[in-house]
VOBA-1610 file (N, C-alpha, C; in pm, whole numbers, padded with zeros to 5 digits, always signed):
BEGIN
Met+22345+03215+07928Met+22425+03263+07996Met+22557+03290+07935Val+22582+03469+07951Val+22698+03498+07863Val+22821+03482+08009Leu+22945+03425+07913Leu+23070+03416+08036Leu+23105+03570+08021Gly+23184+03633+08113Gly+23259+03741+08107Gly+23425+03691+08037Pro+23471+03817+07989Pro+23643+03793+07941Pro+23701+03686+08004Ala+23708+03735+08141Ala+23782+03624+08209Ala+23768+03452+08193Asp+23645+03433+08145Asp+23644+03311+08140Asp+23684+03259+07991Ala+23692+03345+07915Ala+23742+03255+07760Ala+23881+03199+07796Asp+23974+03271+07846Asp+24055+03189+07877Asp+24036+03043+07926Gly+23953+03090+08050Gly+23932+02927+08082Gly+23862+02806+07999Leu+23775+02897+07939Leu+23695+02795+07825Leu+23789+02721+07721Gly+23921+02801+07690Gly+24013+02755+07574Gly+24100+02643+07666Lys+24137+02654+07763Lys+24177+02547+07842Lys+24108+02416+07836Arg+24013+02480+07900Arg+23888+02339+07895Arg+23892+02220+07775Leu+23876+02377+07666Leu+23849+02307+07492Leu+23970+02196+07478Val+24116+02272+07553Val+24223+02170+07477Val+24244+02071+07563Glu+24177+02055+07716Glu+24193+01917+07790Glu+24107+01848+07756Val+23989+01868+07639Val+23905+01752+07634Val+23921+01724+07475Ala+23920+01828+07367Ala+23958+01788+07254Ala+24088+01789+07175Leu+24172+01797+07247Leu+24327+01823+07149Leu+24377+01676+07168Leu+24410+01599+07099Leu+24465+01472+07061Leu+24598+01472+06996Lys+24708+01404+07027Lys+24838+01440+06989Lys+24887+01306+06896Gly+24951+01291+06794Gly+24989+01215+06687Gly+25033+01233+06574Asp+25006+01142+06455Asp+25004+01210+06356Asp+24880+01180+06274Phe+24835+01307+06244Phe+24658+01313+06166Phe+24708+01363+06057Leu+24625+01292+05930Leu+24588+01345+05817Leu+24482+01475+05806Leu+24469+01582+05758Leu+24364+01675+05810Leu+24247+01668+05646Ser+24158+01721+05654Ser+24083+01713+05562Ser+24116+01789+05427Ser+24264+01888+05474Ser+24323+01965+05402Ser+24415+01913+05315Gly+24436+01781+05355Gly+24545+01693+05287Gly+24713+01723+05397Arg+24679+01778+05459Arg+24810+01819+05508Arg+24791+01720+05641Arg+24953+01692+05656Arg+24957+01632+05809Arg+24992+01724+05933Ser+24962+01684+06031Ser+24984+01734+06170Ser+24994+01657+06296Asn+25059+01711+06378Asn+25056+01631+06518Asn+25013+01679+06611Tyr+24878+01782+06585Tyr+24786+01760+06646Tyr+24640+01754+06600Tyr+24525+01697+06680Tyr+24393+01703+06597Tyr+24284+01775+06705Phe+24240+01853+06662Phe+24148+01928+06770Phe+24030+01860+06735Asp+23961+01769+06823Asp+23868+01697+06747Asp+23748+01744+06836Lys+23650+01818+06713Lys+23522+01919+06769Lys+23450+01835+06822Tyr+23433+01690+06792Tyr+23320+01616+06830Tyr+23313+01549+06981Leu+23472+01596+07047Leu+23479+01571+07169Leu+23481+01702+07254Phe+23422+01835+07209Phe+23385+01917+07284Phe+23232+01951+07245Glu+23179+01933+07133Glu+23043+01972+07084Glu+22959+01858+07120Thr+23013+01747+07205Thr+22895+01642+07244Thr+22891+01657+07388Gln+22952+01732+07438Gln+22953+01796+07575Gln+22877+01903+07642Pro+22750+01907+07670Pro+22680+01999+07683Pro+22705+02119+07756Asp+22779+02134+07867Asp+22816+02245+07920Asp+22933+02251+07862Leu+23027+02226+07775Leu+23145+02332+07684Leu+23063+02352+07544Leu+22973+02257+07483Leu+22898+02363+07378Leu+22812+02453+07442Arg+22775+02452+07520Arg+22692+02590+07583Arg+22796+02722+07596Asp+22899+02670+07645Asp+22981+02805+07679Asp+23022+02833+07533Val+23096+02753+07455Val+23128+02762+07323Val+23044+02887+07274Ala+22912+02819+07289Ala+22792+02889+07166Ala+22796+03062+07222Ala+22809+03082+07396Ala+22789+03177+07438Ala+22866+03286+07433Gln+23011+03211+07394Gln+23119+03320+07335Gln+23089+03359+07187Leu+23079+03249+07099Leu+23046+03288+06973Leu+22930+03411+06956Leu+22853+03401+07063Leu+22740+03499+07034Leu+22767+03621+07090Arg+22909+03617+07189Arg+22937+03783+07242Arg+23003+03845+07078Ile+23058+03778+07001Ile+23137+03810+06880Ile+23025+03854+06755Leu+22901+03791+06792Leu+22847+03803+06687Leu+22758+03940+06654Pro+22771+03970+06525Pro+22737+04133+06512Pro+22544+04139+06535Glu+22525+04276+06593Glu+22403+04296+06546Glu+22351+04281+06432Gly+22248+04249+06388Gly+22187+04274+06299Gly+22207+04159+06189Thr+22245+04045+06276Thr+22245+03909+06231Thr+22100+03853+06210Asp+22062+03849+06076Asp+21926+03783+06055Asp+21949+03625+06067Leu+22012+03574+06029Leu+22034+03429+06041Leu+22164+03354+06072Leu+22161+03229+06108Leu+22333+03146+06129Leu+22312+03054+06010Ala+22443+03049+05963Ala+22452+02912+05901Ala+22542+02823+05930Gly+22534+02680+05924Gly+22627+02592+05945Gly+22632+02518+05873Pro+22779+02501+05829Pro+22772+02376+05732Pro+22779+02220+05794Glu+22726+02146+05687Glu+22704+02023+05791Glu+22815+01966+05783Ile+22880+01902+05852Ile+22796+01833+05995Ile+22833+01870+06115Gly+22956+01918+06109Gly+23017+01960+06255Gly+22976+02075+06301Ala+22909+02201+06236Ala+22855+02293+06310Ala+22749+02313+06308Ile+22676+02177+06318Ile+22526+02205+06327Ile+22521+02191+06478Pro+22597+02126+06529Pro+22530+02145+06708Pro+22574+02319+06759Leu+22667+02371+06712Leu+22684+02506+06735Leu+22617+02603+06685Val+22579+02609+06579Val+22452+02680+06542Val+22311+02650+06561Thr+22309+02508+06625Thr+22169+02502+06735Thr+22161+02539+06840Ala+22309+02538+06919Ala+22308+02557+07051Ala+22290+02744+07070Met+22381+02810+06973Met+22375+02981+06951Met+22228+03008+06903Gly+22153+02940+06844Gly+22015+02971+06836Gly+21923+02937+06905Leu+21932+02829+07008Leu+21885+02794+07134Leu+21891+02927+07248Glu+22036+02957+07232Glu+22049+03054+07360Glu+22006+03212+07295Ser+22011+03222+07177Ser+21998+03397+07151Ser+21843+03410+07056Gly+21803+03299+07017Gly+21677+03305+06972Gly+21711+03355+06806Thr+21810+03355+06770Thr+21863+03366+06636Thr+21824+03260+06545Pro+21741+03265+06456Pro+21728+03142+06336Pro+21853+03096+06265Phe+21818+02980+06245Phe+21979+02918+06198Phe+21918+02815+06072Met+22026+02785+06020Met+21992+02702+05875Met+22122+02605+05872Ile+22114+02485+05783Ile+22197+02403+05773Ile+22255+02406+05594Val+22398+02440+05564Val+22419+02414+05459Val+22477+02268+05430Arg+22402+02213+05321Arg+22432+02090+05259Arg+22593+02064+05205Lys+22663+01991+05199Lys+22767+01979+05080Lys+22706+01913+04926Glu+22617+01838+04918Glu+22570+01814+04845Glu+22397+01795+04841Pro+22323+01847+04799Pro+22146+01852+04790Pro+22127+01665+04814Lys+22021+01642+04904Lys+21997+01512+04889Lys+21950+01454+04760Pro+21944+01366+04695Pro+21888+01310+04564Pro+21723+01291+04570Tyr+21698+01345+04710Tyr+21539+01263+04702Tyr+21497+01415+04826Gly+21336+01398+04855Gly+21296+01528+04929Gly+21304+01632+04827Thr+21356+01719+04911Thr+21334+01860+04836Thr+21475+01888+04781Gly+21586+01845+04784Gly+21681+01840+04706Gly+21725+01955+04708Arg+21784+02029+04869Arg+21847+02167+04849Arg+21926+02163+04900His+22037+02272+04882His+22156+02273+04934His+22110+02348+05092Phe+22025+02385+05130Phe+21984+02448+05218Phe+21863+02418+05316Glu+21865+02389+05438Glu+21774+02337+05518Glu+21729+02435+05613Gly+21632+02483+05633Gly+21573+02616+05719Gly+21514+02713+05568Arg+21489+02810+05689Arg+21414+02913+05596Arg+21519+02992+05582Ile+21529+03045+05460Ile+21600+03137+05399Ile+21575+03213+05303Ala+21617+03373+05289Ala+21559+03468+05238Ala+21678+03570+05138Pro+21704+03551+04998Pro+21793+03665+04986Pro+21792+03777+05006Gly+21873+03879+05048Gly+21882+03961+05104Gly+21930+03959+05245Gln+21904+03847+05306Gln+21911+03838+05451Gln+22045+03856+05519His+22104+03914+05623His+22235+03922+05650His+22231+03756+05772Val+22368+03710+05685Val+22376+03602+05702Val+22505+03565+05815Val+22552+03497+05891Val+22677+03451+05964Val+22691+03311+05959Leu+22822+03279+05914Leu+22853+03185+05894Leu+22903+03104+05986Val+22914+02987+06045Val+22970+02956+06185Val+23017+02827+06160Glu+23144+02784+06206Glu+23213+02687+06167Glu+23305+02625+06297Asp+23356+02533+06334Asp+23398+02517+06385Asp+23548+02498+06423Val+23632+02423+06335Val+23789+02416+06309Val+23837+02433+06147Val+23883+02570+06188Val+23935+02612+05989Val+24101+02604+06029Thr+24119+02472+05908Thr+24237+02487+05859Thr+24289+02557+05743Thr+24240+02555+05619Thr+24209+02572+05522Thr+24101+02672+05486Gly+23995+02613+05551Gly+23885+02663+05540Gly+23786+02566+05431Thr+23824+02558+05352Thr+23779+02506+05255Thr+23645+02439+05252Gln+23600+02403+05337Gln+23456+02336+05372Gln+23344+02435+05374Ala+23397+02565+05469Ala+23333+02660+05502Ala+23329+02761+05417Leu+23453+02774+05335Leu+23406+02851+05197Leu+23345+02786+05079Asn+23309+02649+05057Asn+23231+02624+04965Asn+23055+02657+05002Ser+23086+02658+05142Ser+22943+02662+05227Ser+22913+02829+05217Ala+22990+02914+05215Ala+22987+03044+05182Ala+22950+03084+05028Arg+23010+03008+04965Arg+22997+03088+04794Arg+22846+03046+04781Leu+22794+02872+04791Leu+22675+02864+04776Leu+22565+02984+04830Leu+22595+03024+04943Leu+22527+03121+04996Leu+22527+03315+04951Leu+22638+03308+04890Leu+22664+03428+04859Leu+22594+03407+04705Asp+22637+03275+04624Asp+22513+03269+04529Asp+22393+03278+04521Phe+22351+03254+04641Phe+22169+03258+04669Phe+22153+03415+04689Gly+22237+03460+04710Gly+22221+03617+04733Gly+22192+03692+04855Val+22265+03627+04979Val+22223+03682+05140Val+22363+03763+05114Lys+22361+03862+05247Lys+22475+03950+05263Lys+22538+03863+05374Leu+22665+03837+05327Leu+22728+03735+05412Leu+22875+03813+05388Asp+22937+03831+05516Asp+23103+03900+05501Asp+23160+03819+05634Leu+23096+03734+05713Leu+23147+03686+05824Leu+23165+03516+05864Cys+23270+03482+05934Cys+23253+03352+05939Cys+23314+03353+06091Leu+23242+03276+06152Leu+23283+03268+06336Leu+23346+03119+06334Cys+23451+03070+06402Cys+23497+02997+06416Cys+23530+02968+06550Val+23545+02840+06606Val+23565+02803+06708Val+23732+02832+06740Leu+23760+02728+06639Leu+23924+02740+06613Leu+23986+02738+06464Asp+24087+02852+06449Asp+24149+02907+06304Asp+24283+02819+06348Arg+24310+02704+06287Arg+24465+02669+06300Arg+24615+02773+06230Glu+24542+02855+06190Glu+24604+02942+06115Glu+24724+02902+05995Glu+24623+02792+05915Glu+24704+02732+05801Glu+24614+02793+05708Ser+24635+02935+05667Ser+24568+02987+05553Ser+24434+03019+05545Gly+24351+02979+05633Gly+24222+02978+05609Gly+24146+03104+05617Ala+24227+03213+05695Ala+24191+03347+05693Ala+24204+03445+05573Asp+24342+03387+05513Asp+24348+03442+05381Asp+24256+03419+05280Ser+24229+03271+05267Ser+24121+03238+05210Ser+23968+03323+05212Phe+23932+03337+05351Phe+23810+03398+05361Phe+23808+03543+05322Ala+23942+03601+05331Ala+23976+03759+05260Ala+23918+03781+05115Glu+23984+03645+05030Glu+23999+03665+04930Glu+23830+03676+04846Leu+23768+03608+04931Leu+23584+03589+04928Leu+23550+03725+04975Gly+23615+03828+05037Gly+23563+03946+05084Gly+23542+03907+05211Met+23514+03819+05301Met+23506+03781+05450Met+23588+03821+05518Glu+23558+03834+05670Glu+23643+03760+05772Glu+23619+03645+05829Leu+23726+03612+05874Leu+23721+03459+05958Leu+23749+03551+06129Arg+23676+03508+06183Arg+23661+03584+06342Arg+23662+03446+06456Pro+23754+03413+06493Pro+23814+03306+06546Pro+23792+03343+06715Leu+23728+03224+06799Leu+23712+03269+06949Leu+23900+03197+06955Phe+23947+03136+06921Phe+24093+03068+06968Phe+24185+03033+06838Thr+24276+03091+06817Thr+24387+03048+06752Thr+24478+02954+06803Ser+24535+02868+06692Ser+24649+02791+06768Ser+24725+02842+06830Thr+24772+02924+06824Thr+24878+03043+06869Thr+24819+03036+07010Ser+24677+03120+07012Ser+24642+03156+07138Ser+24628+03036+07214Leu+24577+02917+07181Leu+24615+02793+07278Leu+24742+02756+07311Gly+24835+02774+07255Gly+24939+02743+07278Gly+24998+02606+07201Leu+24926+02546+07087Leu+24914+02436+06991Leu+25034+02446+06925Asn+25080+02336+06850Asn+25232+02347+06773Asn+25184+02253+06650Arg+25220+02279+06565Arg+25204+02189+06446Arg+25292+02070+06423
//
């Protein structure tokens, strides 16, 4: 099920109602914020996860061979997108496990594939950028990161420095969120 453009505004409102927390929060970037967009509050709700995945698929470029999700937050997103579209996906580990295969990548991946990175919430983009560097070093074609929310705190600039576009479904501004 792909939502129409008018439904995107309704989706943003639903996400804010479910996932926006107010208070004093320390972000993974080390910055403090008066709000926290808790990805797990929407990623664990099947109806919201399905609708977010459908909207992400609307902005997924044609010719994408593989979706890549950094552990752990993006795993539900790439799973839902893969189930909806039939596009294969893989998981990028922060660190390889010291046992088993000991790989950074879980799933099938080959150099030269056109990969799109998927992330949930981007502040500075550090976690997703680390994954992007691993993928680029492996030899895939990677020029895009899709995300649910760009907090507009330098993440897009960091991706641009790596030659990538950050394409969010929503920004802090579009959702009316304040820092």
